C-alpha positions as CSV (number, residue, x, y, z in Angstrom):
1,X,-44.6,-11.5,-13.1
2,X,-43.2,-10.9,-9.6
3,X,-40.4,-8.3,-9.6
4,X,-37.0,-9.4,-8.3
5,X,-36.3,-8.4,-4.7
6,X,-33.5,-5.8,-4.5
7,X,-32.1,-7.1,-1.3
8,X,-28.6,-6.5,0.1
9,X,-27.7,-10.1,-0.6
10,X,-28.7,-9.8,-4.3
11,X,-26.8,-6.5,-4.5
12,X,-23.5,-7.9,-3.3
13,X,-23.9,-10.9,-5.5
14,X,-24.4,-8.6,-8.5
15,X,-21.4,-6.5,-7.5
16,X,-19.3,-9.6,-6.9
17,X,-20.3,-10.9,-10.3
18,X,-19.5,-7.7,-12.1
19,X,-16.1,-7.3,-10.5
20,X,-15.3,-11.0,-11.3
21,X,-16.4,-10.4,-15.0
22,X,-14.2,-7.3,-15.3
23,X,-11.3,-9.1,-13.6
24,X,-11.7,-12.1,-16.0
25,X,-11.7,-9.8,-19.0
26,X,-8.6,-8.1,-17.6
27,X,-6.9,-11.5,-17.3
28,X,-7.7,-12.3,-20.9
29,X,-6.2,-8.9,-22.0
30,X,-3.1,-9.0,-19.7
31,X,0.3,-9.9,-21.0
32,X,1.0,-13.2,-19.0
33,X,4.0,-14.3,-21.1
34,X,6.9,-16.0,-19.3
35,X,10.0,-14.7,-21.1
36,X,12.7,-16.2,-18.9
37,X,14.3,-19.1,-20.9
38,X,14.7,-21.4,-17.9
39,X,12.7,-20.3,-14.9
40,X,13.0,-23.7,-13.2
41,X,16.8,-23.3,-13.2
42,X,16.6,-19.8,-11.8
43,X,14.1,-20.9,-9.1
44,X,16.6,-23.6,-8.1
45,X,19.3,-21.0,-7.7
46,X,17.1,-18.8,-5.7
47,X,16.0,-21.7,-3.4
48,X,19.6,-22.6,-2.8
49,X,20.4,-19.0,-1.9
50,X,17.5,-18.9,0.6
51,X,18.7,-22.2,2.1
52,X,22.3,-20.9,2.6
53,X,22.0,-17.2,3.4
54,X,25.2,-15.2,3.6
55,X,25.0,-12.6,6.4
56,X,28.6,-11.3,6.1
57,X,29.1,-10.4,2.4
58,X,27.0,-7.2,2.3
59,X,29.1,-4.1,3.0
60,X,27.7,-1.5,5.4
61,X,24.8,-3.9,6.3
62,X,24.2,-2.6,9.8
63,X,24.3,1.0,8.5
64,X,21.6,0.1,6.0
65,X,19.4,-1.4,8.8
66,X,19.9,1.7,11.0
67,X,19.0,3.9,8.0
68,X,15.9,1.9,7.3
69,X,14.7,2.2,10.9
70,X,15.7,5.9,11.2
71,X,13.9,6.9,8.1
72,X,10.8,4.9,9.2
73,X,10.7,6.4,12.7
74,X,11.1,10.0,11.5
75,X,8.7,9.6,8.6
76,X,6.0,8.0,10.8
77,X,6.4,10.6,13.6
78,X,6.2,13.6,11.2
79,X,3.3,12.0,9.3
80,X,1.4,11.3,12.6
81,X,1.8,14.9,13.8
82,X,0.6,16.4,10.5
83,X,-2.2,13.8,10.2
84,X,-3.4,14.6,13.7
85,X,-3.5,18.3,12.9
86,X,-5.6,17.6,9.8
87,X,-7.9,15.2,11.7
88,X,-8.9,17.9,14.1
89,X,-10.4,19.7,11.1
90,X,-11.6,16.6,9.3
91,X,-15.1,18.1,9.0
92,X,-13.7,20.5,6.4
93,X,-14.0,19.3,2.9
94,X,-10.8,21.0,1.8
95,X,-8.9,19.1,4.5
96,X,-10.4,15.8,3.3
97,X,-9.5,16.5,-0.3
98,X,-5.9,17.5,0.6
99,X,-5.5,14.3,2.6
100,X,-6.9,12.2,-0.2
101,X,-4.6,13.8,-2.7
102,X,-1.3,13.4,-0.9
103,X,-2.0,9.8,0.2
104,X,-2.9,8.8,-3.4
105,X,0.7,9.4,-4.5
106,X,3.0,6.4,-3.6
107,X,6.1,6.9,-1.4
108,X,8.3,6.0,-4.3
109,X,6.8,8.7,-6.5
110,X,7.3,11.3,-3.7
111,X,10.8,10.1,-3.4
112,X,11.5,10.5,-7.1
113,X,10.3,14.1,-7.0
114,X,12.1,15.0,-3.8
115,X,15.4,13.6,-5.2
116,X,15.4,16.4,-7.6
117,X,15.2,19.0,-4.8
118,X,17.0,17.6,-1.8
119,X,19.2,14.8,-3.2
120,X,20.0,11.4,-1.7
121,X,19.7,12.3,2.0
122,X,17.6,11.8,5.1
123,X,15.2,14.6,4.3
124,X,14.2,12.9,1.0
125,X,13.5,9.6,2.7
126,X,11.6,11.1,5.6
127,X,9.4,13.4,3.5
128,X,8.7,10.6,1.0
129,X,7.2,8.6,3.9
130,X,5.7,11.5,5.9
131,X,3.8,13.3,3.1
132,X,1.5,10.3,2.1
133,X,1.4,9.1,5.7
134,X,0.0,12.5,6.8
135,X,-3.0,11.9,4.5
136,X,-3.4,8.3,5.7
137,X,-3.1,9.3,9.4
138,X,-5.6,12.2,8.8
139,X,-8.2,9.9,7.3
140,X,-7.9,7.2,10.0
141,X,-7.7,9.6,12.9
142,X,-10.5,11.7,11.5
143,X,-12.8,8.7,11.2
144,X,-11.9,7.5,14.7
145,X,-13.0,10.9,16.0
146,X,-16.2,10.9,13.9
147,X,-17.1,7.5,15.2
148,X,-16.4,8.3,18.9
149,X,-19.2,8.5,21.4
150,X,-20.5,12.1,21.4
151,X,-22.1,11.8,24.8
152,X,-19.1,13.0,26.9
153,X,-18.8,16.1,24.8
154,X,-22.5,16.8,25.0
155,X,-22.4,16.4,28.8
156,X,-20.0,19.3,29.2
157,X,-21.4,22.7,30.2
158,X,-22.5,24.9,27.3
159,X,-19.9,27.5,26.3
160,X,-16.9,25.2,27.0
161,X,-13.9,26.1,25.0
162,X,-13.5,23.9,21.8
163,X,-10.0,22.9,22.8
164,X,-11.2,21.8,26.2
165,X,-14.0,19.7,24.6
166,X,-11.5,18.1,22.2
167,X,-8.7,17.2,24.7
168,X,-11.0,16.2,27.6
169,X,-14.1,14.7,26.0
170,X,-13.2,13.4,22.6
171,X,-9.5,12.6,22.4
172,X,-9.4,10.2,25.5
173,X,-12.1,8.1,23.8
174,X,-9.9,7.3,20.8
175,X,-6.3,7.6,22.2
176,X,-5.8,3.9,22.5
177,X,-6.9,3.4,18.9
178,X,-4.6,6.1,17.8
179,X,-1.6,4.4,19.5
180,X,-2.5,1.0,18.1
181,X,-2.8,2.4,14.6
182,X,0.5,4.2,15.0
183,X,2.3,0.9,15.7
184,X,0.7,-0.6,12.6
185,X,1.7,2.4,10.5
186,X,5.3,2.2,11.8
187,X,5.4,-1.4,10.5
188,X,4.3,-0.1,7.1
189,X,6.9,2.7,7.3
190,X,9.7,0.1,7.8
191,X,8.5,-1.6,4.6
192,X,8.3,1.7,2.8
193,X,11.7,2.8,4.0
194,X,13.2,-0.5,2.7
195,X,11.6,-0.1,-0.7
196,X,13.0,3.5,-1.0
197,X,16.4,1.7,-1.6
198,X,15.2,0.9,-5.1
199,X,15.5,4.6,-6.1
200,X,19.0,4.9,-4.5
201,X,18.4,5.7,-0.8
202,X,20.8,3.8,1.5
203,X,18.3,1.3,3.0
204,X,18.0,-2.4,3.0
205,X,16.2,-2.3,-0.3
206,X,19.2,-0.8,-2.1
207,X,21.5,-3.7,-1.1
208,X,18.7,-6.3,-1.7
209,X,18.1,-5.0,-5.3
210,X,21.8,-5.1,-6.0
211,X,22.3,-8.6,-4.6
212,X,19.4,-10.1,-6.6
213,X,20.1,-8.3,-9.8
214,X,23.7,-9.6,-9.7
215,X,22.5,-13.1,-8.9
216,X,23.9,-13.2,-5.4
217,X,20.8,-14.9,-4.0
218,X,22.5,-16.0,-0.8
219,X,23.2,-12.3,0.1
220,X,19.7,-11.2,-1.0
221,X,18.2,-14.0,1.2
222,X,20.1,-12.8,4.2
223,X,18.9,-9.2,3.7
224,X,15.3,-10.4,3.4
225,X,15.6,-12.5,6.5
226,X,16.9,-9.5,8.5
227,X,14.0,-7.5,7.1
228,X,11.6,-10.1,8.4
229,X,13.3,-10.1,11.7
230,X,12.7,-6.4,12.1
231,X,9.0,-6.8,11.3
232,X,8.3,-10.0,13.3
233,X,10.0,-8.7,16.5
234,X,8.3,-5.3,16.4
235,X,5.8,-6.2,19.1
236,X,8.6,-7.0,21.5
237,X,10.9,-4.1,20.9
238,X,8.2,-1.4,20.3
239,X,7.3,-0.2,23.8
240,X,5.5,3.2,24.5
241,X,8.1,4.2,27.1
242,X,10.9,3.7,24.6
243,X,9.4,5.7,21.7
244,X,11.1,9.0,22.7
245,X,14.4,7.1,22.9
246,X,13.9,5.6,19.4
247,X,13.0,9.0,18.0
248,X,16.0,10.7,19.5
249,X,18.3,7.9,18.3
250,X,16.8,8.1,14.8
251,X,17.4,11.9,14.6
252,X,20.9,11.6,16.0
253,X,21.8,8.7,13.6
254,X,20.3,10.4,10.5
255,X,19.8,14.1,11.1
256,X,17.1,15.5,8.8
257,X,19.2,18.5,7.7
258,X,17.8,20.5,4.9
259,X,20.3,21.6,2.3
260,X,18.0,23.1,-0.3
261,X,19.1,25.8,-2.6
262,X,16.1,28.2,-3.0
263,X,17.0,28.8,-6.6
264,X,16.7,25.1,-7.3
265,X,13.2,25.0,-5.7
266,X,12.1,28.1,-7.6
267,X,13.4,26.8,-10.9
268,X,11.8,23.4,-10.3
269,X,8.3,24.9,-9.6
270,X,8.3,27.8,-12.0
271,X,10.3,26.1,-14.9
272,X,10.8,22.4,-14.8
273,X,7.1,21.5,-13.9
274,X,5.7,23.9,-16.5
275,X,4.7,22.1,-19.7
276,X,7.4,22.5,-22.4
277,X,5.2,24.4,-24.9
278,X,4.5,27.2,-22.3
279,X,8.2,27.3,-21.3
280,X,9.1,27.9,-25.0
281,X,6.6,30.7,-25.4
282,X,3.9,28.6,-27.2
283,X,0.2,29.1,-26.9
284,X,-2.8,26.9,-26.2
285,X,-2.6,25.2,-29.6
286,X,0.9,24.0,-28.9
287,X,-0.1,23.0,-25.3
288,X,-3.0,20.9,-26.7
289,X,-0.7,19.2,-29.2
290,X,1.8,18.4,-26.4
291,X,-0.9,16.9,-24.2
292,X,-2.4,14.9,-27.1
293,X,1.0,13.5,-27.8
294,X,1.5,12.7,-24.1
295,X,-1.9,11.1,-24.0
296,X,-1.3,8.9,-27.0
297,X,2.3,7.8,-26.1
298,X,2.2,7.5,-22.3
299,X,-1.0,8.6,-20.5
300,X,-3.5,6.3,-22.2
301,X,-1.1,3.2,-22.4
302,X,-0.1,3.7,-18.8
303,X,-3.7,4.1,-17.5
304,X,-4.9,1.1,-19.6
305,X,-2.1,-1.2,-18.5
306,X,-2.6,-0.1,-14.8
307,X,-6.3,-0.8,-15.0
308,X,-5.8,-4.2,-16.7
309,X,-3.1,-5.3,-14.2
310,X,-5.0,-3.9,-11.2
311,X,-8.3,-5.5,-12.1
312,X,-6.7,-8.9,-12.9
313,X,-4.8,-8.7,-9.6
314,X,-8.1,-8.0,-7.8
315,X,-9.7,-11.1,-9.2
316,X,-6.7,-13.3,-8.4
317,X,-6.6,-11.8,-4.9
318,X,-10.3,-12.8,-4.4
319,X,-9.6,-16.4,-5.5
320,X,-6.5,-16.7,-3.4
321,X,-8.4,-15.3,-0.4
322,X,-11.1,-17.9,-0.8
323,X,-8.4,-20.6,-1.0
324,X,-6.3,-19.4,1.9
325,X,-8.7,-18.2,4.6
326,X,-9.5,-21.8,5.7
327,X,-5.8,-22.2,6.6
328,X,-6.3,-20.1,9.8
329,X,-10.0,-20.6,10.4
330,X,-11.0,-22.6,13.5
331,X,-13.8,-24.2,11.4
332,X,-11.2,-26.1,9.3
333,X,-8.2,-28.2,9.9
334,X,-6.4,-28.7,13.2
335,X,-4.1,-26.7,15.5
336,X,-1.0,-27.8,13.6
337,X,-2.4,-26.9,10.1
338,X,-3.6,-23.6,11.4
339,X,-0.2,-22.8,12.8
340,X,1.4,-23.5,9.4
341,X,-1.2,-21.5,7.6
342,X,-0.8,-18.6,10.0
343,X,3.0,-18.6,9.3
344,X,2.5,-18.7,5.6
345,X,0.0,-15.7,5.7
346,X,2.3,-13.7,7.9
347,X,5.2,-14.1,5.5
348,X,3.2,-13.2,2.5
349,X,1.5,-10.2,4.0
350,X,4.8,-8.9,5.5
351,X,6.7,-9.1,2.3
352,X,6.0,-5.9,0.3
353,X,4.3,-6.3,-3.1
354,X,7.3,-4.4,-4.6
355,X,9.7,-7.0,-3.3
356,X,7.5,-9.9,-4.5
357,X,7.2,-8.3,-8.0
358,X,10.9,-7.8,-8.2
359,X,11.5,-11.5,-7.4
360,X,8.9,-12.7,-9.9
361,X,10.4,-10.5,-12.6
362,X,13.8,-12.1,-12.0
363,X,12.2,-15.5,-12.1
364,X,9.6,-15.1,-15.0
365,X,10.8,-12.1,-17.0
366,X,9.1,-8.8,-17.7
367,X,5.4,-9.0,-18.2
368,X,2.2,-8.4,-16.2
369,X,2.4,-11.8,-14.6
370,X,5.0,-10.9,-11.9
371,X,2.9,-7.9,-10.9
372,X,-0.4,-9.8,-10.7
373,X,1.2,-12.6,-8.7
374,X,2.9,-10.2,-6.3
375,X,-0.2,-8.1,-5.7
376,X,-2.5,-11.1,-5.3
377,X,-0.2,-13.0,-2.9
378,X,0.4,-10.1,-0.6
379,X,-3.2,-8.7,-0.6
380,X,-4.7,-12.2,-0.7
381,X,-2.8,-13.0,2.5
382,X,-4.2,-9.9,4.2
383,X,-7.8,-10.5,3.1
384,X,-7.5,-14.2,4.0
385,X,-6.2,-13.3,7.4
386,X,-9.1,-10.9,8.1
387,X,-11.7,-13.3,6.7
388,X,-10.3,-16.2,8.8
389,X,-10.5,-14.0,11.9
390,X,-14.1,-13.1,11.0
391,X,-15.0,-16.8,10.7
392,X,-14.0,-17.2,14.3
393,X,-17.4,-15.6,15.2
394,X,-19.4,-18.0,13.2
395,X,-21.3,-20.7,15.2
396,X,-22.3,-23.8,13.2
397,X,-24.9,-26.4,14.1
398,X,-23.8,-29.5,15.9
399,X,-24.8,-31.6,12.8
400,X,-23.1,-29.2,10.3
401,X,-21.3,-31.0,7.5
402,X,-17.5,-31.2,7.2
403,X,-15.0,-30.9,4.5
404,X,-15.9,-29.3,1.2
405,X,-19.7,-29.2,2.0
406,X,-19.0,-27.2,5.2
407,X,-16.8,-24.8,3.1
408,X,-19.2,-24.3,0.2
409,X,-22.6,-24.4,1.9
410,X,-22.1,-23.4,5.6
411,X,-19.2,-21.0,5.7
412,X,-18.8,-19.4,2.3
413,X,-22.3,-17.9,2.1
414,X,-21.8,-16.3,5.5
415,X,-18.3,-14.8,4.9
416,X,-18.9,-13.6,1.4
417,X,-20.2,-10.1,2.2
418,X,-17.3,-9.5,4.5
419,X,-14.8,-10.8,2.0
420,X,-16.3,-8.4,-0.6
421,X,-16.0,-5.6,1.9
422,X,-12.3,-6.4,2.6
423,X,-11.6,-6.6,-1.2
424,X,-13.3,-3.2,-1.8
425,X,-11.3,-1.7,1.0
426,X,-8.1,-3.0,-0.6
427,X,-9.0,-2.1,-4.2
428,X,-7.7,1.4,-4.1
429,X,-4.4,0.1,-2.5
430,X,-4.1,-2.4,-5.2
431,X,-4.4,0.3,-7.9
432,X,-1.9,2.5,-6.1
433,X,0.7,-0.3,-5.9
434,X,0.0,-1.3,-9.5
435,X,1.0,2.1,-10.7
436,X,4.3,2.1,-8.8
437,X,5.3,-1.4,-10.1
438,X,6.2,0.4,-13.3
439,X,9.4,1.4,-11.7
440,X,10.5,-2.2,-12.0
441,X,9.9,-2.2,-15.7
442,X,6.2,-3.3,-16.0
443,X,4.4,-0.9,-18.3
444,X,2.0,0.7,-15.9
445,X,1.9,4.5,-15.1
446,X,5.0,4.1,-12.9
447,X,7.1,3.0,-15.9
448,X,6.4,6.3,-17.7
449,X,6.9,8.3,-14.5
450,X,10.3,6.7,-13.9
451,X,11.2,7.3,-17.6
452,X,10.2,10.9,-17.5
453,X,12.3,11.5,-14.4
454,X,15.3,9.8,-16.0
455,X,14.9,12.1,-19.0
456,X,14.5,15.2,-16.8
457,X,11.0,15.9,-18.3
458,X,9.4,16.8,-15.0
459,X,6.4,18.5,-16.8
460,X,5.5,15.0,-18.0
461,X,6.2,13.6,-14.6
462,X,3.7,16.0,-13.0
463,X,0.9,15.1,-15.5
464,X,1.5,11.4,-15.1
465,X,1.5,11.6,-11.3
466,X,-1.7,13.6,-11.4
467,X,-3.2,10.8,-13.5
468,X,-2.4,8.3,-10.8
469,X,-4.0,10.6,-8.2
470,X,-7.2,10.9,-10.3
471,X,-7.3,7.1,-10.9
472,X,-6.8,6.3,-7.2
473,X,-9.4,8.9,-6.2
474,X,-11.9,7.5,-8.7
475,X,-11.4,3.9,-7.5
476,X,-11.7,5.0,-3.9
477,X,-14.9,6.9,-4.7
478,X,-16.4,3.9,-6.5
479,X,-15.4,1.6,-3.6
480,X,-16.9,3.8,-1.0
481,X,-20.1,4.2,-3.0
482,X,-20.4,0.4,-3.4
483,X,-19.8,-0.2,0.3
484,X,-22.4,2.4,1.3
485,X,-24.9,1.1,-1.2
486,X,-24.4,-2.5,0.0
487,X,-24.2,-1.5,3.6
488,X,-20.8,-3.0,4.0
489,X,-19.2,-0.2,6.0
490,X,-19.4,-2.1,9.3
491,X,-18.3,-5.3,7.7
492,X,-15.1,-3.8,6.6
493,X,-14.2,-1.7,9.6
494,X,-11.5,-4.0,10.7
495,X,-9.6,-3.4,7.5
496,X,-6.2,-1.8,8.0
497,X,-5.6,1.1,5.8
498,X,-2.2,0.0,4.4
């Protein structure tokens, strides 16, 4: 018997099949119940609100917009500076581990922790964005530097000072990439800043949540349209020469003044974060019992529900990506259809998953279904956009079939490895967002984190957040190992690290 060839193609088919099987199993196990009595009626009310937005009913609207931008600018700037400093030492394993750990914790989780120390102010919002963004910037900047051409540095005289080598032979090669990624990260920071309103910070998200929870969909629609306006016009108002002006204006508008009582910080670190049995003088037996109870009641249910929802969302994301990428591919449709498809994908990938999940919860009721739909629509639009862009480089024969045959037999086999690479790049992001959706009431890890904060049981909060970190690091490691084994690194290099 001739042994099966272990080719790259057969490898990515096996991986795709395994992920699809796990995703299908997750869908079968997921709670997909629609608990809203009349979702059609609610959808009609929401549609009417979006058709007649009310831009003048929200109090302090322009202040909320200014806060959203100020927090985003300051958080991005601080994260970029810290990330750049870490990227210089990216060859150190400790630096890579620290960057991975801080970026594995979502901005909302950082915000919940910081609220206990600094309260509802600018510092909380800025640090909630800057801390995870420093890890993201470090990873991206570090990889840019690693992939830069080493020839200019090698051409310098031996004995050149390391700082001279870095600033004159390495940094100029990647500076444009740094600036481009900084602009993209600012867009992400505006979304993150808006979402921080869901934990009480005075951004657009605070007013949006209030409007939709109270059924004022016309007000909520107006807020969402203004949010889209900020994002869609970013390329016109973001100019390098104006960045110092924007930063100064952000600091003047919302000064990041630290009003932290050292006693509160000491108590939080040395008392509140310490497991309850140890605070009460118990020993290892009491600590083991406490952890076993936490595992049974919160850790295991949260991890399981996060995995089920995340894997189901990954499968639906892949299916939606396959359906949506022809909307913008030049190999299908016409100019008008591609223009409409591009508009749809832009709206879906611009709307944060957290916002989409919130809308679907209002429409469908609390279950996993709103989270799966939100993650799949947002991430599916991103992957479909990247896949459609990749298909622009495909050259078909003059006698290539059209319609469904072109899709199934000419295009799909060629884009499948790249689609898999994009999905693997987004897998860790999907799991990270899945955990935080619990703040909305979906029973993932974020639900138990939010509950422990509300109960002032910060020892539980710390353990639950560490569980999200370990889960995200595990998924990221599996994803990187699969991409390396299947030689998909180059295929996925266009993937933004959102």
